[in-house]
N, C-alpha and C positions, 0 to 999 in steps of 0.2 A: 728363628721366628717364623711361624706359619704365615703364608701369604695366600690370600683368597682373591678371586676376581670373577666378575660377571663378564664373560667374553662375548656374549650376544644376548639377545632379548630373552632367550629361553635356556641358556647354558651357563652354569656356575661351576667354577673349579677351585680346588685346593691345589696349589702348585707343588711340584716335587720338592723334596728336601733330601739332599744328598748325605747328610750327616749319618742317618740311620737307614738309608735306602728307602725312603718313603716315596712312592710314585705319585703322580698326579691322580687325583680323584675328580670325578665330574658328576653333576646332576643335570639331567635334561628334563625340564618341567613343561609338560603339555597342559592342556586345559582340564584333563581328567586324571592324569597319572604322572608320576615322576619316576624316571629311570635313573638309577645309580650305576655309574660305570666304575667297576672295581670296588673292593671292600676295604682296602687299606692293609697295612702290614701289622697292625696290632689294634686292640680295642682303643688305645689312646689316640692313635691316628684317626680311626673311624669317628670317635667322639668329637674330635676337634672339627671335623667337617660337618658332622650332624649339628653341632652347636652353631656353626656359621650359618647353615641353611635356615635354622630356626630364627636366628637374629634377622636374617634378610626376609623373613616371611614367606619362604619358599615352601610349597606343599611338601610334606615329608615323603621321602622315597617310598614307592609302593612295591618296587621290584628292582633287583640288581642283576647286572650281567658281569661275568668275570672274563677278562680278555685272555687269561691263561692261568695255570695253576700255581705259579711261583709264589712263595710265601709272602713276598712283599705286596702282592695284589689280593691275596685271599685270606690271610690270617685274621684280618679285621672283620670278616664276615659275621662272626658270632655276635658282634656288638650291635648289628643292625636288626636282627630278627626279621629278616625279609625272605620272601621267595627268591631264589637265586637261579639264574639261567647260566648254563655252562655247556661247552662242547663236551662230547662224550669222553674224550681223553682227559679233559680237565676234571670231570666228575670222578673218573676212575682214580686219578692220582690223589684227589682230596679224600676220597673214601679210604684210601690207604693211610693217609696222614691222620685222619680222624680216629683210626683204630690204635694209634701209637700212644704210649705213655711217654710224655715229653720230659726229657731230662738231658743232662750232658752226655750220657752214654748213648741215648737214642740219636742225638744230633751228631755225635762222633761217627756213629755207624753210617748215617746218611751222607756224611762228608766222604767217608771211605768208599761208599758206593757211587760217588759222583752225582748224587741227587742234590746236594747242597755244597757249600764251600766254606773255607775258613773265614771269609768275609761275612758269610751268613751268620756264623757263630758270633762274631763281634757285634753285628747289627742286632741280632735277636737278644743278646744279653743286654744291650742298651735299651731296646724297646720294652723289654719285660723286666727291666731293673734287676737283672741277674737271676730271676726266678723263672726258669723255663717251664716249671710245673704249672704256671698260669696259662700256658698256651692251650687254646681250645680250637679245634678245627671243625667247622661245620661242613656238611656235604651239600652241594647244590641239589635242588629238587625239580628243576626243569632242564631236561637234557636234550640237546639237538645234535645233529650230525654235520650238516653242511651250512644250512641257512635257517634263520628264524627272524621274523619281523615283530616288533613291539609297537603297538599303536597307543600313543599317549594323549590323544585328543589334539588334532591340528598338527601333530608331529609324528613322523614315522622313523623309527630307528631300525636300520637294516643291519643285522648281525651276521657276519660271514666268517666261516672257518678258512684260514689262509695258511697255517703252518709256518715253516721257516726254520732257520738255524737256531734262533734263540730258544724256542720252545716249540715242540712239534704240535702242540695244541693251540697255537696262537690264533686269535680272532681279531677282526676289526669291527668297529661300530660306526655306521654312517648315519648321521642325523640329516635326513634327506632335505627337508625344507630349510635347514640352516646351512646347507652346503659344508658341513663340518665332519671330518673323518678322524675318528680316534683310532690310532694305530697300535695302542698298547706298546709292547716291546718287540713287535713282529720284525722290525728292520734291524734289530740289534744282533750282534754275533752270539754264538753259544757262550755260556759262562760256566757251565758245570761239566764235570767229567773229563777234564783234560784242558789243553790250551784253548784259548778263545779262538773261534774259527768262523769263517764264512765259506759256503760252497756256492760257486758261481751260478749253477743252474737254479738253485732255490732262490738266491738273491735276485737274479734278473727276472724270474717268473713273478716274484712278489712285487717288484717294481712295476711290472706291466699291470698287475692287478690294482695297485695303488693309483697309477696314472689314469687308469680307465674310469675312475670315479669322477675325475675333473673337479675335485673338491676345492672350495674357496679357502678353507682353513684346515690345516692338518695338525694333529696333536699327537706327539709321542709322549709316552708316560714318564720319561725321565728328562724331558725337555720342556720347551715353551711352545704354546700355540703359535703357528707361523702362517703367513699367507702362502697361497699356491706358488707365487713367484719366488719367494724366499726359499721355500722347500725345494722346488725344482732346481734352483741355482745351486743349492748345497748338495742335493742327492745326485745331481748329474755327474759330479766328480767321482762319486762311488760307482756309478754306472759305467763310466769310462774305464775306471780301474778294473771292474769285474770283466769287462770285455777284453781288456788287455791280458788278463789272466786266462781267459778262455782261449785267447790266441796263442799265448806264449807258454802256458802251463807253468811249471816250477822255475822257469828262467827269470828270476826276480830282476836281474839287471836289465833284461830286455823289456820287461813289464814297466819298470820305472823309467827307462829311456823313452819309450813311446808315450807313456802317460805325461811325462814332462813336455814332450813336443805338443801333445794335444792341449795341454793347459797353458802353454806359453811360458813354462818355467825353464830357465837356463840350465844347461847340463852341469854347470858348476854350483847350482843352487840346490839346497836340500828340499825334499818334498815337505809340505806342511805336516806337522806332527800327526794330525788325525789320519791323513792318507798314508803316512809311513806305517802307523800302527795297523791300519786296515789292510795294507799290503801283506803284513805278517799274518793277519787272520786268514786272508785268502790262501796264502801259502800253506798254512796249517790245514785248510780245507782240502788241499790236494793230497795230503798224506793218507796212506791206507792204514 
C-alpha cells in the first residue's frame, strides 16, 4: 500500500516501498514552481505520486532533479514529461540506457557487467509485469557538474554533487528555507559489480559534507524523514566504525573490539546486526 505524507508546509512525499525497490519521491512546492525529486522506478510508481499531488491540489511539477542514475530513481522519468536536471555522469549513464532495446537479454548483459543485479531483475519484472519491452528511459536535458540552484518562488533548492560508494554520480538536494536535506542513496554502500562495500575515505568525507548543512530534517531515499538529532544518533555509530577501520585496517577483530568499547557494548555481546553487516562492507572496501 502506497503511503503519502506532507512533511512540511511545502514538501510532499511518497514513502519508499521495499517490495519492488521503490524509493521515496518528493515534491517541493514554491509559489511559482514545483520541483520533483527523483522520477520513480516505473511509470506506475510515478503515476501514483502524480495522482496524489493532484488530489492534494499541489501545483504540478515543473522540473525534476535526479539524485543519481540507478533505475529505481530514473525509469519513471518518461511518465512525467518534464525538464530533468542531472549531474553529468547521471546524464551519460541514462543516455546509454536510453539507447538500449530492453528485454531479458539486455538485462542479463547489464547484470554480467555489474551495472545491475539479480535483485534488479526481480524488481523490474514485478514493476513492468514481466514485460521489459515496456521500459522507456528518457535522457535528462539540464546537465550540471558540481552545483546548481533551483528557485521555486520563496524556496531555493541547492543541488550538489557529492559522489560516494553507492553511485559515483550521487547528489543531494537541500531545501534551504525548510532546512530539509534529501540525501538520495548517497550514504548507502555500493550494490552493483561485486560485494557490497564502503570505503572509509569516501564515507567520512561524505559525512562531513552532510553534517556541514546543519539540516533540521534529513531524508534518505529508502528510509523515513528523520530529525537532525535522530539522524546524528544513528549515523554516529557508522562514523565510529569507519574511524576504527581507518585505524586498524583489515583487522576485523580489533575494529569490533574497539567499536564495542566506544559504544559500551560488552565483549561477550554481539554487535547490532546493521553494524555487523556494515563492518563487512568496510572490510570489502579494503580489498584491492
